TIVEXMAR-863192 format. One line per 5 residues: their letters; for each residue x, y, z of N, C-alpha, C, O, CB. Coordinates in steps of 0.05 Angstrom, whole numbers, padded with zeros to 5 digits. Glycine has a CB too. Layout:
! residues N
A	X,Y,Z,X,Y,Z,X,Y,Z,X,Y,Z,X,Y,Z ~ ...
! end
This chain:
! residues 142
MNEDE	-01252,00737,-01127,-01223,00737,-01132,-01215,00710,-01142,-01223,00690,-01131,-01208,00745,-01106 ~ -01199,00710,-01163,-01188,00686,-01174,-01164,00678,-01157,-01142,00689,-01160,-01181,00689,-01204 ~ -01168,00658,-01139,-01147,00651,-01120,-01123,00639,-01134,-01100,00644,-01126,-01158,00630,-01100 ~ -01127,00624,-01155,-01105,00613,-01170,-01087,00634,-01182,-01063,00633,-01180,-01115,00594,-01192 ~ -01100,00654,-01194,-01085,00677,-01205,-01070,00692,-01183,-01047,00699,-01187,-01104,00696,-01221
ATQLM	-01083,00697,-01161,-01070,00711,-01139,-01047,00696,-01128,-01025,00707,-01123,-01090,00717,-01117 ~ -01050,00670,-01125,-01028,00653,-01115,-01005,00653,-01135,-00982,00655,-01127,-01038,00624,-01110 ~ -01012,00650,-01160,-00991,00651,-01181,-00976,00677,-01181,-00951,00678,-01183,-01003,00645,-01208 ~ -00991,00699,-01179,-00978,00726,-01179,-00960,00730,-01154,-00938,00741,-01156,-00999,00748,-01179 ~ -00969,00720,-01131,-00953,00723,-01107,-00928,00707,-01109,-00906,00716,-01101,-00970,00714,-01082
QEMKT	-00930,00683,-01121,-00906,00666,-01125,-00887,00680,-01145,-00862,00680,-01141,-00914,00638,-01134 ~ -00898,00690,-01166,-00881,00704,-01186,-00868,00728,-01173,-00844,00734,-01178,-00898,00713,-01210 ~ -00882,00743,-01157,-00870,00766,-01143,-00847,00758,-01125,-00827,00771,-01124,-00892,00781,-01127 ~ -00851,00736,-01111,-00830,00726,-01093,-00805,00719,-01110,-00783,00725,-01102,-00840,00702,-01077 ~ -00810,00705,-01132,-00788,00697,-01149,-00774,00721,-01161,-00749,00723,-01162,-00798,00678,-01171
LDAYL	-00789,00740,-01171,-00778,00765,-01183,-00762,00781,-01162,-00741,00791,-01169,-00800,00782,-01195 ~ -00772,00782,-01138,-00759,00797,-01117,-00732,00784,-01111,-00712,00798,-01107,-00776,00797,-01091 ~ -00731,00757,-01109,-00706,00743,-01104,-00687,00747,-01127,-00663,00751,-01123,-00712,00712,-01100 ~ -00697,00746,-01152,-00680,00750,-01175,-00669,00778,-01176,-00645,00782,-01182,-00697,00745,-01201 ~ -00685,00798,-01168,-00675,00826,-01167,-00653,00828,-01146,-00633,00841,-01151,-00699,00845,-01160
DDLYD	-00656,00815,-01123,-00635,00815,-01103,-00609,00803,-01114,-00588,00813,-01109,-00644,00800,-01077 ~ -00612,00781,-01129,-00589,00768,-01141,-00575,00786,-01161,-00551,00788,-01162,-00597,00742,-01155 ~ -00591,00801,-01176,-00580,00820,-01196,-00564,00842,-01182,-00543,00850,-01191,-00602,00832,-01213 ~ -00575,00852,-01159,-00560,00872,-01144,-00534,00861,-01133,-00514,00875,-01134,-00578,00883,-01121 ~ -00535,00836,-01123,-00510,00824,-01114,-00490,00821,-01136,-00466,00826,-01133,-00516,00796,-01101
YENTF	-00499,00811,-01159,-00483,00808,-01183,-00470,00834,-01191,-00447,00836,-01198,-00499,00795,-01206 ~ -00487,00855,-01191,-00477,00882,-01199,-00455,00891,-01179,-00435,00901,-01188,-00501,00902,-01199 ~ -00460,00887,-01154,-00440,00895,-01133,-00414,00880,-01137,-00392,00891,-01133,-00451,00890,-01105 ~ -00415,00854,-01144,-00391,00838,-01149,-00375,00851,-01172,-00351,00853,-01171,-00398,00809,-01156 ~ -00389,00858,-01194,-00375,00870,-01216,-00364,00898,-01210,-00342,00904,-01218,-00394,00872,-01240
LTSIK	-00379,00913,-01194,-00369,00940,-01186,-00343,00937,-01169,-00325,00952,-01172,-00390,00955,-01171 ~ -00343,00917,-01152,-00319,00912,-01135,-00296,00904,-01153,-00273,00913,-01149,-00325,00890,-01114 ~ -00301,00887,-01173,-00280,00878,-01191,-00269,00901,-01207,-00245,00903,-01212,-00291,00856,-01209 ~ -00287,00919,-01216,-00278,00942,-01231,-00260,00960,-01214,-00239,00970,-01223,-00302,00958,-01242 ~ -00268,00964,-01189,-00251,00980,-01171,-00224,00967,-01167,-00203,00980,-01166,-00265,00984,-01143
ECSAT	-00224,00940,-01164,-00199,00926,-01160,-00181,00928,-01185,-00157,00933,-01183,-00204,00896,-01154 ~ -00192,00926,-01209,-00177,00929,-01234,-00166,00957,-01236,-00144,00961,-01245,-00194,00921,-01258 ~ -00182,00977,-01229,-00173,01005,-01230,-00150,01009,-01211,-00131,01023,-01218,-00197,01024,-01224 ~ -00152,00998,-01187,-00130,01001,-01168,-00105,00987,-01179,-00082,00997,-01175,-00138,00990,-01141 ~ -00108,00964,-01192,-00086,00950,-01203,-00073,00966,-01225,-00048,00967,-01227,-00095,00923,-01214
IDSIR	-00089,00979,-01242,-00078,00996,-01263,-00062,01019,-01251,-00040,01025,-01260,-00101,01008,-01280 ~ -00072,01031,-01230,-00058,01053,-01216,-00031,01043,-01205,-00011,01056,-01207,-00075,01065,-01193 ~ -00031,01019,-01194,-00007,01007,-01182,00014,01001,-01204,00037,01007,-01201,-00013,00981,-01167 ~ 00005,00990,-01227,00023,00984,-01249,00036,01010,-01259,00060,01012,-01264,00008,00969,-01272 ~ 00019,01031,-01262,00030,01057,-01272,00050,01068,-01252,00071,01079,-01259,00007,01077,-01276
SLGQK	00044,01065,-01226,00062,01075,-01205,00088,01060,-01206,00110,01072,-01204,00049,01072,-01178 ~ 00087,01033,-01209,00111,01017,-01211,00128,01025,-01235,00153,01024,-01235,00105,00987,-01211 ~ 00114,01031,-01257,00128,01039,-01281,00144,01065,-01278,00164,01069,-01292,00109,01042,-01304 ~ 00135,01082,-01260,00148,01108,-01256,00171,01105,-01236,00190,01121,-01236,00128,01128,-01246 ~ 00169,01086,-01218,00190,01082,-01197,00198,01053,-01197,00185,01037,-01183,00179,01092,-01169
PESDT	00218,01045,-01212,00225,01017,-01216,00235,01003,-01190,00235,00979,-01189,00246,01015,-01236 ~ 00242,01018,-01170,00251,01006,-01145,00236,01020,-01122,00238,01044,-01119,00282,01007,-01141 ~ 00222,01005,-01105,00207,01017,-01083,00205,00998,-01060,00206,00974,-01063,00180,01026,-01093 ~ 00201,01010,-01036,00196,00994,-01012,00167,00989,-01009,00150,01006,-01016,00208,01009,-00987 ~ 00160,00966,-00998,00132,00960,-00994,00129,00940,-00971,00149,00929,-00961,00119,00949,-01019
LVPIG	00104,00936,-00963,00098,00916,-00943,00082,00894,-00956,00063,00900,-00971,00083,00928,-00919 ~ 00088,00870,-00951,00074,00847,-00962,00060,00832,-00940,00073,00825,-00920,00094,00828,-00978 ~ 00034,00828,-00943,00020,00813,-00921,00028,00784,-00921,00030,00771,-00941,-00011,00815,-00926 ~ 00034,00774,-00896,00041,00746,-00893,00020,00730,-00877,00024,00707,-00871,00069,00744,-00880 ~ -00002,00743,-00871,-00024,00730,-00857,-00029,00741,-00830,-00011,00752,-00817,-00019,00700,-00856
AGAYI	-00054,00738,-00821,-00063,00745,-00794,-00056,00774,-00787,-00050,00781,-00764,-00051,00727,-00773 ~ -00056,00792,-00807,-00051,00820,-00802,-00022,00827,-00799,-00015,00849,-00791,-00065,00829,-00777 ~ -00004,00808,-00806,00025,00813,-00804,00036,00819,-00832,00027,00808,-00852,00039,00788,-00792 ~ 00056,00836,-00832,00068,00845,-00858,00099,00842,-00855,00110,00843,-00833,00060,00873,-00865 ~ 00111,00839,-00878,00140,00839,-00879,00149,00861,-00898,00138,00864,-00920,00151,00811,-00887
ATKIF	00170,00876,-00891,00180,00897,-00908,00197,00884,-00930,00212,00866,-00925,00196,00918,-00892 ~ 00194,00894,-00954,00209,00884,-00976,00213,00906,-00997,00201,00927,-00995,00195,00859,-00989 ~ 00230,00901,-01016,00236,00919,-01037,00225,00907,-01063,00229,00883,-01068,00266,00926,-01039 ~ 00213,00924,-01079,00204,00915,-01106,00224,00925,-01126,00230,00949,-01127,00175,00926,-01112 ~ 00234,00906,-01141,00252,00913,-01163,00237,00906,-01189,00235,00883,-01197,00279,00897,-01162
SDKKI	00227,00927,-01201,00210,00923,-01224,00228,00920,-01249,00245,00937,-01255,00191,00947,-01228 ~ 00225,00897,-01262,00239,00893,-01287,00220,00897,-01311,00224,00886,-01333,00252,00865,-01288 ~ 00199,00912,-01306,00178,00918,-01326,00162,00894,-01334,00150,00893,-01356,00192,00929,-01351 ~ 00160,00873,-01317,00144,00850,-01323,00124,00846,-01300,00131,00851,-01276,00161,00824,-01327 ~ 00100,00838,-01307,00079,00833,-01287,00069,00804,-01292,00065,00796,-01315,00055,00854,-01290
ALSIG	00065,00790,-01270,00053,00763,-01272,00023,00765,-01269,00014,00776,-01248,00066,00743,-01251 ~ 00008,00756,-01289,-00021,00758,-01288,-00034,00730,-01286,-00028,00712,-01302,-00032,00772,-01313 ~ -00051,00727,-01266,-00066,00702,-01263,-00090,00705,-01282,-00106,00723,-01279,-00075,00696,-01234 ~ -00093,00686,-01301,-00115,00688,-01319,-00136,00666,-01314,-00155,00662,-01330,-00105,00686,-01348 ~ -00133,00652,-01292,-00152,00632,-01284,-00141,00603,-01288,-00122,00599,-01303,-00178,00635,-01299
AGVVL	-00155,00585,-01275,-00148,00556,-01277,-00119,00551,-01270,-00107,00532,-01281,-00154,00546,-01305 ~ -00107,00567,-01253,-00079,00563,-01244,-00059,00572,-01265,-00035,00566,-01262,-00075,00535,-01238 ~ -00067,00586,-01286,-00049,00595,-01307,-00041,00623,-01301,-00057,00641,-01296,-00063,00592,-01334 ~ -00014,00628,-01302,-00003,00655,-01298,00014,00662,-01323,00030,00646,-01332,00014,00656,-01272 ~ 00009,00686,-01333,00024,00696,-01356,00041,00719,-01347,00034,00735,-01330,00005,00704,-01379
EKDFS	00065,00721,-01360,00082,00744,-01354,00078,00764,-01377,00080,00757,-01401,00112,00735,-01352 ~ 00072,00789,-01369,00066,00810,-01389,00084,00834,-01383,00091,00839,-01360,00036,00818,-01389 ~ 00090,00850,-01403,00103,00875,-01398,00082,00895,-01387,00058,00889,-01388,00117,00887,-01424 ~ 00091,00917,-01377,00072,00936,-01364,00050,00945,-01383,00027,00946,-01375,00087,00960,-01354 ~ 00057,00952,-01407,00038,00961,-01427,00017,00940,-01433,-00007,00946,-01434,00052,00970,-01453
SALNF	00025,00915,-01437,00006,00894,-01442,-00012,00888,-01418,-00035,00882,-01420,00021,00868,-01450 ~ 00000,00890,-01394,-00015,00886,-01369,-00037,00908,-01366,-00059,00902,-01359,00003,00886,-01345 ~ -00029,00933,-01372,-00048,00955,-01371,-00071,00950,-01391,-00094,00953,-01384,-00035,00982,-01377 ~ -00064,00942,-01415,-00084,00936,-01436,-00103,00913,-01427,-00127,00914,-01431,-00071,00928,-01462 ~ -00091,00893,-01414,-00107,00870,-01404,-00128,00879,-01384,-00151,00872,-01387,-00088,00849,-01391
FESRI	-00120,00895,-01365,-00138,00905,-01344,-00158,00925,-01355,-00182,00925,-01346,-00123,00917,-01321 ~ -00150,00942,-01373,-00169,00961,-01385,-00190,00946,-01402,-00213,00954,-01401,-00153,00981,-01403 ~ -00182,00925,-01416,-00201,00909,-01431,-00220,00895,-01413,-00244,00892,-01418,-00186,00889,-01449 ~ -00209,00885,-01391,-00226,00871,-01371,-00247,00890,-01360,-00271,00883,-01357,-00209,00860,-01348 ~ -00239,00915,-01354,-00258,00935,-01344,-00280,00940,-01364,-00304,00941,-01357,-00244,00961,-01337
KEMEV	-00272,00943,-01390,-00292,00948,-01411,-00312,00925,-01413,-00336,00929,-01416,-00278,00952,-01438 ~ -00302,00900,-01411,-00320,00877,-01412,-00339,00877,-01388,-00363,00871,-01392,-00303,00850,-01412 ~ -00329,00884,-01365,-00347,00884,-01341,-00367,00907,-01343,-00390,00903,-01334,-00330,00888,-01316 ~ -00360,00929,-01355,-00379,00951,-01359,-00401,00943,-01378,-00424,00951,-01373,-00365,00976,-01369 ~ -00395,00928,-01398,-00415,00918,-01417,-00434,00899,-01402,-00458,00900,-01405,-00402,00903,-01441
TLQGI	-00422,00882,-01385,-00439,00863,-01369,-00456,00879,-01350,-00480,00871,-01346,-00421,00844,-01353 ~ -00446,00900,-01338,-00462,00917,-01320,-00486,00929,-01334,-00507,00932,-01323,-00444,00938,-01307 ~ -00482,00937,-01359,-00504,00948,-01375,-00526,00927,-01378,-00550,00933,-01377,-00494,00958,-01402 ~ -00518,00902,-01383,-00537,00880,-01386,-00552,00875,-01360,-00576,00870,-01360,-00523,00855,-01395 ~ -00537,00877,-01338,-00549,00873,-01311,-00570,00896,-01306,-00592,00890,-01296,-00528,00873,-01289
AAKKQ	-00562,00920,-01313,-00581,00943,-01309,-00606,00939,-01325,-00628,00945,-01315,-00567,00969,-01317 ~ -00604,00929,-01350,-00627,00924,-01366,-00645,00902,-01354,-00670,00905,-01354,-00619,00916,-01395 ~ -00632,00881,-01344,-00648,00860,-01331,-00661,00870,-01305,-00684,00862,-01299,-00629,00836,-01324 ~ -00647,00887,-01290,-00659,00898,-01266,-00684,00914,-01273,-00704,00912,-01260,-00639,00915,-01251 ~ -00682,00931,-01294,-00704,00948,-01302,-00728,00930,-01311,-00750,00935,-01303,-00695,00967,-01324
KTAIR	-00722,00911,-01327,-00743,00893,-01337,-00757,00878,-01314,-00781,00875,-01314,-00732,00873,-01358 ~ -00741,00869,-01296,-00751,00854,-01272,-00768,00872,-01255,-00790,00864,-01246,-00729,00841,-01256 ~ -00758,00896,-01250,-00773,00915,-01233,-00800,00923,-01246,-00820,00926,-01232,-00756,00941,-01228 ~ -00800,00926,-01272,-00825,00932,-01286,-00845,00909,-01283,-00868,00913,-01277,-00820,00938,-01316 ~ -00835,00885,-01287,-00853,00861,-01285,-00863,00858,-01256,-00886,00851,-01251,-00839,00835,-01293
LEQCR	-00846,00864,-01236,-00854,00862,-01208,-00876,00883,-01203,-00895,00877,-01188,-00830,00867,-01190 ~ -00873,00907,-01213,-00894,00927,-01209,-00920,00919,-01223,-00941,00925,-01212,-00884,00954,-01220 ~ -00918,00907,-01246,-00942,00898,-01260,-00957,00877,-01243,-00982,00877,-01241,-00935,00886,-01288 ~ -00942,00859,-01231,-00954,00839,-01213,-00967,00852,-01189,-00990,00844,-01182,-00932,00819,-01204 ~ -00954,00871,-01178,-00966,00885,-01155,-00992,00899,-01162,-01012,00898,-01148,-00946,00906,-01143
ERVNQ	-00991,00912,-01185,-01016,00926,-01194,-01038,00906,-01199,-01061,00911,-01192,-01010,00942,-01220 ~ -01032,00883,-01210,-01053,00863,-01215,-01064,00852,-01189,-01088,00847,-01186,-01042,00840,-01233 ~ -01046,00847,-01169,-01055,00838,-01143,-01073,00858,-01130,-01094,00852,-01119,-01031,00832,-01124 ~ -01066,00884,-01132,-01083,00905,-01122,-01110,00906,-01135,-01130,00910,-01122,-01069,00932,-01125 ~ -01110,00902,-01161,-01136,00901,-01176,-01153,00878,-01166,-01177,00881,-01162,-01131,00898,-01206
LMQSV	-01141,00855,-01162,-01156,00832,-01153,-01167,00837,-01125,-01190,00829,-01118,-01138,00807,-01152 ~ -01151,00850,-01108,-01159,00855,-01080,-01182,00875,-01080,-01201,00873,-01065,-01136,00865,-01063 ~ -01181,00896,-01097,-01202,00916,-01099,-01228,00904,-01110,-01250,00913,-01103,-01193,00940,-01115 ~ -01225,00885,-01127,-01249,00873,-01139,-01265,00857,-01119,-01289,00852,-01123,-01242,00855,-01163 ~ -01252,00849,-01097,-01267,00835,-01076,-01271,00853,-01051,-01281,00844,-01031,-01253,00809,-01068
GLPDS	-01264,00878,-01054,-01269,00897,-01033,-01247,00898,-01011,-01252,00909,-00989,-01295,00891,-01020 ~ -01223,00887,-01016,-01202,00888,-00996,-01184,00913,-01002,-01182,00921,-01025,-01185,00862,-00997 ~ -01172,00925,-00981,-01154,00947,-00986,-01129,00937,-01001,-01121,00914,-00998,-01146,00961,-00959 ~ -01118,00955,-01018,-01095,00946,-01033,-01071,00940,-01016,-01069,00948,-00993,-01087,00966,-01055 ~ -01051,00925,-01027,-01028,00916,-01011,-01009,00939,-01004,-00993,00936,-00986,-01013,00894,-01026
GK	-01011,00961,-01019,-00995,00985,-01012,-00966,00983,-01022,-00951,01003,-01018,-00995,00989,-00983 ~ -00958,00962,-01034,-00930,00960,-01044,-00929,00952,-01072,-00907,00949,-01083,-00914,00941,-01027
! end
């Protein structure tokens, strides 16, 4: 058995496994963001249909205060770095729909990377098994 090759393969497998875990975490972050954007879109549409409504606003530690929303057809959007833009409902909906589309494209890229990584990980496992069989050891089984 070529110990250097086996050591290198085991290290690569460990790295690939960690990378695959990171990709799954990254994917989950985007899925959560997509759900949040979708819920925001639903809320904006709901506000557009009912310009005045009662709601509860969280003030911390599980406490809420009752308030009234008076919609003047404007939404304040945080776009990052402490910058907030005021948009009309239609523009805000377009903003979040575009954001979802961008995240879906990113998710497709993540899926491709996951597939490529999983294939390489399986190739490494097969090579380790071949090395183990060449010296008469039972395969690793994974």
